[in-house]
C-alpha positions as CSV (number, residue, x, y, z in Angstrom):
1,M,110.9,117.7,-17.9
2,L,108.7,119.1,-15.5
3,A,108.3,117.0,-11.9
4,L,105.4,119.5,-10.8
5,P,103.5,122.1,-12.0
6,Y,103.9,125.7,-11.3
7,V,100.3,125.9,-9.9
8,T,99.0,122.7,-7.8
9,A,95.3,121.6,-8.5
10,A,93.9,122.9,-4.9
11,A,95.2,126.6,-5.7
12,F,93.7,126.5,-9.7
13,R,90.2,125.4,-8.0
14,A,90.4,128.1,-5.9
15,H,91.1,130.7,-8.7
16,P,87.9,132.2,-9.9
17,T,87.7,130.4,-13.6
18,F,83.8,129.6,-12.9
19,L,85.5,125.9,-14.5
20,D,83.9,122.1,-13.3
21,T,87.0,120.4,-12.8
22,Y,85.2,117.6,-11.1
23,N,84.4,116.0,-14.2
24,L,87.7,116.3,-16.4
25,R,88.5,112.0,-17.0
26,S,85.2,110.5,-18.4
27,G,84.5,106.6,-16.8
28,N,86.1,107.1,-13.6
29,S,84.7,110.0,-11.0
30,S,86.8,109.8,-8.1
31,L,88.3,112.9,-6.7
32,A,91.8,111.0,-7.0
33,A,91.6,110.8,-11.0
34,Q,89.5,114.5,-11.5
35,D,92.8,115.4,-9.6
36,A,95.3,113.6,-11.5
37,E,93.6,114.8,-15.0
38,L,93.9,118.4,-13.7
39,T,97.2,118.2,-12.8
40,N,98.4,116.8,-15.8
41,V,96.5,120.0,-17.3
42,L,98.5,122.2,-15.4
43,L,101.8,120.3,-16.0
44,M,101.3,120.8,-19.5
45,S,100.5,124.4,-19.3
46,S,103.8,125.2,-17.2
47,Q,105.6,123.0,-19.3
48,W,104.4,125.9,-22.2
49,A,105.4,128.5,-20.2
50,D,108.6,127.4,-20.1
51,N,108.6,126.9,-24.0
52,Y,107.4,130.0,-24.6
53,C,110.3,131.8,-22.2
54,R,112.7,129.9,-23.9
55,Q,114.2,128.6,-20.9
56,P,113.3,126.9,-17.2
57,L,111.6,129.3,-15.2
58,A,111.6,126.6,-12.0
59,V,115.4,125.9,-10.4
60,H,117.3,124.1,-12.7
61,L,121.3,123.7,-13.6
62,A,122.8,125.4,-16.8
63,T,125.5,124.7,-18.4
64,Q,127.0,126.8,-21.7
65,Q,130.1,126.8,-23.4
66,H,131.7,129.6,-25.7
67,T,134.1,132.1,-26.0
68,A,134.5,135.1,-23.5
69,R,136.5,138.1,-23.8
70,Y,138.8,139.7,-21.3
71,D,137.9,143.6,-20.3
72,R,140.1,146.8,-19.6
73,S,140.6,145.4,-16.0
74,G,141.9,141.9,-17.6
75,N,138.9,140.1,-16.2
76,L,136.8,137.6,-18.2
77,R,133.3,138.3,-19.0
78,I,130.3,135.9,-19.7
79,R,126.9,136.6,-19.6
80,A,124.8,133.9,-18.7
81,D,121.7,132.9,-20.6
82,H,119.1,131.6,-18.8
83,T,117.5,134.0,-15.5
84,P,117.8,134.7,-12.5
85,V,121.2,132.9,-11.7
86,L,121.3,131.6,-7.9
87,S,124.7,129.8,-7.7
88,V,127.6,129.1,-9.6
89,Q,128.8,125.7,-9.8
90,S,131.7,126.1,-12.0
91,I,133.7,128.1,-14.1
92,A,136.5,126.6,-16.5
93,Y,138.5,128.7,-19.4
94,G,141.2,127.9,-21.9
95,H,142.4,128.0,-25.4
96,N,141.6,124.3,-26.5
97,P,137.7,123.7,-25.6
98,T,138.8,119.9,-24.8
99,A,141.1,121.4,-22.3
100,L,140.0,123.8,-20.1
101,T,141.7,125.4,-16.4
102,V,138.9,125.6,-13.9
103,V,138.6,128.9,-12.1
104,N,139.5,128.8,-7.9
105,Q,139.0,132.5,-7.8
106,P,135.8,134.2,-6.7
107,A,133.8,135.7,-9.0
108,Y,130.2,138.5,-9.2
109,W,127.7,139.4,-11.2
110,D,127.7,142.6,-12.4
111,D,124.6,145.2,-13.0
112,S,124.6,144.0,-16.9
113,G,124.1,140.2,-16.2
114,N,127.6,139.1,-16.6
115,L,129.7,137.0,-14.6
116,V,132.9,138.6,-14.3
117,F,136.0,136.4,-12.8
118,P,139.6,137.4,-12.5
119,P,142.5,134.9,-14.6
120,N,143.9,131.5,-12.3
121,V,147.3,133.0,-11.1
122,G,148.4,129.4,-10.4
123,P,149.8,126.8,-12.9
124,W,148.2,126.8,-16.6
125,S,146.2,123.6,-16.2
126,G,145.0,124.3,-19.9
127,A,146.5,122.7,-23.3
128,L,150.0,123.5,-24.1
129,S,150.8,127.5,-24.8
130,F,153.1,129.3,-25.5
131,T,151.4,132.6,-24.8
132,S,150.0,133.7,-21.5
133,P,146.2,133.5,-21.9
134,L,145.5,136.7,-20.7
135,L,147.5,138.2,-23.5
136,G,145.0,136.7,-26.4
137,G,142.3,138.3,-26.4
138,S,139.4,135.6,-26.0
139,V,139.1,132.5,-24.5
140,F,137.2,129.0,-24.6
141,A,134.6,129.5,-21.2
142,R,132.3,126.4,-19.8
143,L,130.0,128.1,-16.9
144,A,128.0,126.0,-14.9
145,Y,125.2,127.6,-13.0
146,F,121.8,127.3,-11.1
147,A,119.4,129.6,-12.2
148,G,115.2,129.9,-11.4
149,H,112.7,130.3,-9.6
150,V,111.7,127.8,-6.3
151,A,108.7,125.6,-7.8
152,T,108.1,123.1,-5.1
153,V,105.5,121.5,-2.4
154,L,105.4,120.7,1.1
155,A,106.7,117.4,1.7
156,A,104.6,116.7,4.9
157,P,101.5,118.7,6.9
158,Q,102.8,121.7,8.6
159,S,101.1,122.9,12.1
160,A,100.7,126.9,13.1
161,G,103.8,127.8,14.7
162,D,105.7,125.6,13.0
163,Q,109.7,127.2,12.8
164,S,110.4,125.0,9.6
165,V,109.1,123.2,6.7
166,S,109.8,120.0,4.8
167,V,110.4,120.2,1.2
168,P,111.0,117.5,-1.5
169,D,113.7,119.8,-2.5
170,I,115.8,122.3,-1.1
171,T,117.5,123.4,-4.0
172,G,117.3,127.2,-4.6
173,L,116.0,128.2,-1.4
174,Q,118.4,130.6,-0.2
175,P,118.5,132.0,3.5
176,G,116.5,135.5,4.3
177,Q,114.6,134.8,1.1
178,S,110.3,135.0,1.1
179,Y,108.5,132.7,-0.7
180,R,104.8,131.9,-1.0
181,L,102.8,129.1,0.4
182,W,99.4,128.4,-1.8
183,E,97.2,127.1,0.1
184,P,93.6,128.2,-0.5
185,G,92.4,129.6,2.9
186,A,95.2,129.7,4.5
187,E,98.1,131.5,1.9
188,E,101.0,133.2,3.7
189,T,104.6,134.3,2.5
190,I,107.3,132.5,4.6
191,T,110.7,133.5,5.0
192,V,114.1,131.4,5.3
193,S,116.3,132.1,8.5
194,T,119.5,134.3,7.8
195,A,120.9,131.6,9.7
196,W,120.3,128.5,7.7
197,S,123.6,127.7,5.6
198,P,121.9,125.5,2.8
199,P,124.1,122.7,1.1
200,V,125.9,122.4,-1.9
201,P,123.3,121.9,-5.1
202,T,123.9,118.9,-6.7
203,G,121.6,118.7,-9.5
204,Q,119.8,116.0,-8.2
205,P,116.5,116.3,-5.6
206,M,117.6,117.0,-2.5
207,P,114.7,116.6,0.2
208,G,115.4,118.6,3.4
209,T,113.4,121.1,6.3
210,V,114.1,124.7,6.2
211,P,114.3,126.7,8.8
212,L,112.1,129.6,9.1
213,A,112.5,133.8,10.4
214,S,109.2,133.7,12.0
215,P,106.7,130.7,12.9
216,L,103.9,129.7,10.6
217,L,100.3,131.3,10.6
218,F,98.5,128.2,9.2
219,A,98.6,124.8,9.7
220,H,99.2,123.7,5.9
221,T,98.4,120.4,4.4
222,A,101.2,118.2,2.4
223,G,101.5,118.7,-1.2
224,M,100.4,122.4,-1.5
225,G,102.8,124.5,-3.2
226,L,105.9,126.7,-1.7
227,S,107.2,128.7,-4.5
228,G,109.4,131.6,-5.5
229,L,107.8,132.0,-9.0
230,P,106.6,135.7,-9.2
231,S,102.8,136.0,-8.9
232,D,102.5,137.0,-12.3
233,V,103.9,133.6,-13.7
234,H,101.6,132.0,-11.5
235,L,98.5,134.1,-13.2
236,A,99.9,132.9,-16.7
237,V,99.8,129.1,-16.2
238,I,96.3,129.7,-14.6
239,N,94.9,131.5,-17.4
240,Y,96.4,128.8,-20.2
241,A,95.1,125.9,-18.1
242,T,91.8,127.9,-18.3
243,A,91.7,128.4,-21.8
244,S,92.6,124.6,-22.5
245,L,89.9,123.4,-20.1
246,M,87.6,125.7,-22.3
247,R,85.0,123.3,-24.3
248,P,84.2,124.6,-28.0
249,D,81.0,126.6,-28.6
250,T,78.3,124.5,-29.6
251,A,75.7,127.0,-29.3
252,A,75.0,127.2,-33.3
253,E,74.3,123.3,-33.2
254,D,71.9,123.2,-30.5
255,A,68.3,122.7,-30.8
256,F,67.0,125.0,-28.1
257,P,70.2,127.7,-28.2
258,D,68.0,130.3,-26.1
259,T,67.2,127.8,-22.9
260,G,69.2,126.6,-19.9
261,L,69.4,123.5,-21.9
262,S,72.3,124.9,-24.6
263,A,75.3,123.4,-24.8
264,G,77.5,126.2,-25.1
265,I,79.2,126.9,-22.1
266,R,80.7,130.4,-23.4
267,Q,77.6,131.9,-25.0
268,R,78.2,134.9,-23.7
269,D,81.5,135.3,-24.0
270,S,83.3,136.9,-26.9
271,R,86.4,134.8,-26.7
272,K,84.8,131.6,-28.0
273,D,88.1,130.0,-27.9
274,G,89.9,131.2,-25.1
275,S,92.4,133.1,-27.5
276,G,92.1,136.2,-25.4
277,L,93.6,134.4,-21.9
278,V,96.2,132.7,-24.4
279,A,97.6,136.3,-25.4
280,E,96.8,137.6,-21.4
281,A,99.3,134.8,-20.2
282,Q,102.2,136.0,-23.1
283,R,101.7,139.5,-22.0
284,L,102.7,138.4,-18.4
285,L,105.4,136.2,-19.4
286,A,107.0,138.9,-21.6
287,P,109.2,140.0,-19.0
288,Y,110.8,136.3,-18.0
289,R,111.5,135.5,-21.4
290,R,115.3,134.9,-22.6
291,V,116.6,136.9,-25.6
292,V,117.9,134.4,-28.2
293,P,121.5,135.9,-29.7
C-alpha cells in the first residue's frame, strides 16, 4: 500500500488543470482539510497507476520463485518480473523448492533483462541429490530484489546552497543518479554524490541524509516531492486525478444554461466525463506496464 502519492498536492495545484482544489471537503474549509483530501485523491490516482502497470512504480522489494534453466555457458538465468531492477538482495536455487542453496557468486543483468549467475562452486546445501544440479537442465530458483523508481519527499526544510538533502527513506537512491525536486517555482534536478555509499536496503523505510554532487540552487519546503519517476508517469497521475475531480456536467438540467449561473463546469469541453484524460494517462503509462506471461 502506498504511503505517499507520486505527485504532491503542491505540485498538482501548480499544474494548469484550472480546477478549484480548495473546496474538496464539505463542512471543513481549512487548508489542512483541503490538502488532506487532495492528497487522498492523488494517493488513489497513484495506486491506479500501479494497478494499470501491473507492478508498483515506486521502489519496492520484489520476490519471485520459479524454475531457471542453464545456458550454454553453464550459468543460470532468471528474468525479473518487475522493472527497473535497482539491486539484488538474494538468490537461491536447487532441486527442492523448500531447500535451496544461496548463491554467493557475483551476478549481472544481460541486455534482455535476465539475471545471470554461475552456480555455487562450494558445498551443495540443498536437498540430497545424486546428480550435479548443473546437469539437470533446470532447477527451482528464488530471487529477491529491489525494483522501481524513487518516489519520496523532503523530510526537512532545505536552504539554497545545502550540499545534502534529508528524506524519510533513502531506499533506491543511487550514487551519481539524478532526481527531480518538484516544488512549484523552485523546481530543480539534483544529483547524488558519487562518493556516497548507501547502506544495504532492508525493505523497511530508512530515513537518512544524502550528499549531493553540487549544492542546491533554491530553498525548499519540507514535504516537497523528490522523485526519480519519469515525467510522463508524473503527468499520467495528474491526468487521472484531474479526471477524478471533474464534476459531472449538469448544464442540461440547469434553468439558465447559457448564463454565468450555469452549473456545468465543462460546458465547452467535448470530454464531458474526463475519459480523454484517462485514455491519455493510459497511453503515458503503457511503456511501464509489466508484461504478464
